C-alpha positions in Angstrom: 0.8 48.9 -10.7 -2.6 50.0 -9.5 -5.8 49.0 -10.9 -8.7 51.5 -11.5 -11.0 50.1 -8.9 -14.7 49.8 -8.9 -16.9 52.8 -8.6 -19.9 51.8 -6.6 -23.0 53.4 -4.9 -25.5 51.8 -2.4 -29.3 51.9 -3.4 -31.5 52.2 -0.6 -31.9 48.2 -0.1 -28.3 48.5 -0.1 -27.8 47.0 -2.8 -24.5 47.8 -5.2 -24.5 49.6 -8.8 -21.5 50.5 -11.3 -21.4 54.2 -11.6 -19.0 53.6 -13.9 -21.3 51.2 -16.2 -24.7 52.6 -14.8 -25.9 49.1 -14.0 -26.8 47.0 -11.2 -24.4 44.1 -9.7 -27.9 42.2 -8.9 -31.1 41.9 -9.7 -33.6 43.5 -7.2 -35.6 40.4 -6.3 -33.1 38.3 -5.0 -29.4 38.2 -6.5 -28.4 34.8 -5.0 -31.3 33.0 -6.4 -30.4 35.2 -9.6 -26.6 33.8 -9.8 -27.7 30.2 -9.2 -30.9 29.6 -11.8 -29.0 31.7 -14.2 -25.1 30.2 -13.7 -25.2 27.2 -11.8 -28.4 25.8 -13.4 -27.6 26.8 -17.2 -24.5 25.0 -16.7 -26.3 21.5 -15.2 -23.8 22.0 -12.1 -24.9 20.1 -9.7 -25.5 16.9 -11.9 -22.6 17.6 -13.8 -21.0 17.8 -10.7 -22.3 14.5 -9.2 -21.1 12.7 -12.2 -17.6 13.3 -12.1 -15.5 10.5 -11.4 -14.8 9.4 -7.9 -11.9 6.8 -9.3 -9.6 8.9 -11.2 -8.7 12.5 -10.4 -9.6 15.9 -12.4 -9.9 19.5 -12.7 -13.2 21.2 -13.4 -12.9 24.8 -15.0 -15.3 27.3 -14.9 -14.2 30.9 -16.6 -16.5 34.1 -15.6 -16.2 37.1 -17.6 -16.9 39.3 -14.7 -16.1 38.6 -11.1 -18.0 41.5 -9.6 -19.0 40.9 -6.0 -17.8 36.9 -6.3 -21.6 36.2 -5.5 -21.2 33.1 -8.7 -18.1 32.0 -7.6 -19.7 31.6 -3.7 -22.5 29.8 -5.5 -20.3 27.6 -7.9 -18.3 26.9 -4.4 -21.1 25.6 -2.7 -22.4 23.3 -5.1 -19.1 22.3 -5.3 -18.8 21.2 -2.2 -22.1 19.6 -1.8 -21.8 17.7 -5.2 -18.1 16.7 -6.5 -16.1 14.0 -5.4 -13.5 15.0 -3.4 -10.4 13.7 -5.6 -11.6 16.8 -7.8 -10.6 20.2 -7.8 -12.6 23.5 -9.1 -10.6 25.8 -10.7 -12.4 29.1 -11.2 -10.9 31.5 -13.5 -12.7 35.1 -13.4 -11.6 38.4 -15.0 -12.4 42.0 -14.3 -11.4 45.2 -15.4 -12.7 47.4 -12.4 -12.1 45.1 -9.4 -13.8 45.6 -6.0 -12.0 46.8 -2.8 -11.9 44.1 -0.2 -14.3 46.6 2.0 -16.6 46.8 -1.3 -16.7 43.4 -1.4 -17.3 42.3 2.1 -20.1 45.2 2.0 -21.9 43.3 -1.0 -21.4 40.0 0.3 -23.3 40.7 3.5 -26.3 40.7 2.1 -26.4 36.7 1.7 -25.8 35.4 5.5 -27.4 32.2 4.4 -23.8 31.4 2.5 -21.5 32.8 5.0 -19.2 29.6 5.0 -17.9 30.6 1.2 -18.5 35.0 1.4 -16.3 35.5 4.5 -13.3 32.7 3.4 -13.4 34.9 0.1 -13.3 38.0 2.1 -10.4 36.9 4.2 -8.6 35.8 1.0 -9.3 38.7 -1.3 -6.4 41.1 -1.4 -6.6 44.0 0.4 -4.7 46.0 -1.6 -5.0 45.3 -5.6 -1.6 45.9 -7.2 -1.1 43.2 -9.4 -3.4 41.9 -12.5 -3.1 37.6 -11.4 -4.1 36.8 -8.2 -4.5 32.7 -7.4 -6.1 32.0 -4.1 -7.0 28.1 -2.8 -9.6 27.1 -0.3 -10.1 23.8 1.3 -6.2 23.4 1.0 -6.0 22.7 -3.0 -9.9 21.6 -3.5 -10.7 24.8 -4.6 -8.7 27.4 -6.6 -9.8 30.7 -7.6 -7.9 32.4 -10.2 -8.4 36.3 -10.6 -7.1 38.5 -13.8 -7.8 42.1 -13.4 -7.6 43.1 -16.9 -9.1 43.7 -19.8 -11.3 40.8 -21.3 -9.0 40.2 -24.4 -5.7 40.3 -23.0 -7.4 38.0 -19.9 -8.9 35.4 -22.7 -5.3 35.7 -24.7 -3.4 35.2 -21.8 -5.8 31.9 -20.7 -5.4 30.7 -24.2 -1.7 30.7 -24.1 -2.0 29.1 -20.7 -3.7 26.2 -22.3 -6.9 26.7 -20.4 -9.9 24.9 -21.7 -13.4 26.0 -20.1 -16.2 23.6 -19.0 -18.5 26.1 -18.2 -18.9 29.4 -18.8 -20.0 32.3 -17.0 -21.2 35.4 -19.2 -21.6 38.1 -16.6 -20.5 41.7 -17.8 -22.8 44.4 -17.2 -25.8 45.0 -19.8 -24.2 44.4 -23.5 -25.5 48.1 -23.8 -23.5 49.2 -21.6 -20.3 47.5 -21.5 -20.0 46.4 -25.1 -16.1 45.4 -24.8 -17.3 42.4 -22.6 -19.8 40.8 -25.4 -17.4 41.3 -28.9 -16.6 39.2 -31.5 -13.2 38.9 -30.3 -14.6 37.6 -27.0 -16.1 34.9 -28.9 -13.8 33.9 -31.1 -11.4 33.6 -27.6 -14.2 31.7 -26.2 -14.5 28.9 -28.8 -10.8 28.6 -29.1 -11.1 27.8 -24.9 -13.9 25.2 -25.9 -14.5 21.7 -26.0 -18.0 19.8 -27.1 -18.5 19.2 -23.4 -18.5 23.1 -22.6 -21.7 24.9 -21.8 -22.5 28.4 -21.1 -25.4 30.3 -19.9 -25.7 34.2 -19.8 -28.6 36.5 -18.5 -28.4 38.1 -22.2 -30.5 37.6 -24.9 -29.4 40.4 -27.0 -29.4 39.2 -30.4 -26.0 40.4 -31.1 -24.8 38.3 -28.7 -27.0 35.2 -30.1 -25.3 35.7 -33.1 -22.0 36.1 -32.1 -21.9 33.1 -30.3 -23.2 31.2 -32.9 -20.8 32.4 -35.6 -18.6 30.8 -33.3 -19.4 27.4 -33.4 -22.0 27.7 -29.8 -25.4 26.8 -29.8 -27.8 28.7 -27.7 -31.2 28.4 -26.8 -33.7 31.2 -25.2 -35.3 29.9 -21.7 -36.9 31.5 -18.8 -35.6 34.1 -17.7 -34.8 35.0 -13.8 -37.4 37.5 -11.9 -38.1 40.3 -14.4 -36.4 39.1 -17.2 -38.2 37.2 -19.7 -35.5 35.2 -20.8 -31.5 33.9 -20.6 -29.7 31.9 -22.6 -27.8 28.8 -22.2 -25.6 26.7 -24.5 -23.3 24.4 -25.4 -19.9 24.3 -27.8 -21.3 22.1 -31.0 -17.9 22.7 -33.8 -15.6 20.0 -33.7 
């Protein structure tokens, strides 16, 4: 099976732009700081990693809607390496209907030379020919596991529900809801609720009204907070329905 590859153009600053969705992968100001602020800080990952028990091993699961260039994964991995106890595993599950090629991924991540300890291993392990819908990559032996689902978001989430996957944190990072509505649908929010518990958090750049209402209807409590760069606001929240 050969999946449809991401169609990308590059602007004058070397930033990737999706021609399929007419939207950017990174903000203009600084995509790395954006990722750290919206997704890692939005889910309070540093403090949560630091507070994991060093007495008993466990697995911390992040689920992301929209793998894109893998920058969010690299940021989460960096925090994990710096702050999580050695006896825990990070399982990062992400999905994308139009995956980047290995060369596109390499070019995109080359923009961030400060995190090459994470971007270079990802590029090396990333499939050179994407002909399957599921890949499992391991880093630092098995301490960090990346599960890539190259499929429609609803199908990917349904598979995760069958696998009894429960997220500790959600990274909602599809393209602009107005340009990529299937990533922000009631079906997606319903599946998210089935994969959440009272400790599950979420964050996203989008503050669209139907996104807030859709998440709230499924039991999530969300709030608008200060956004990154030119974005006035972003959303963070948690699952509150028992």
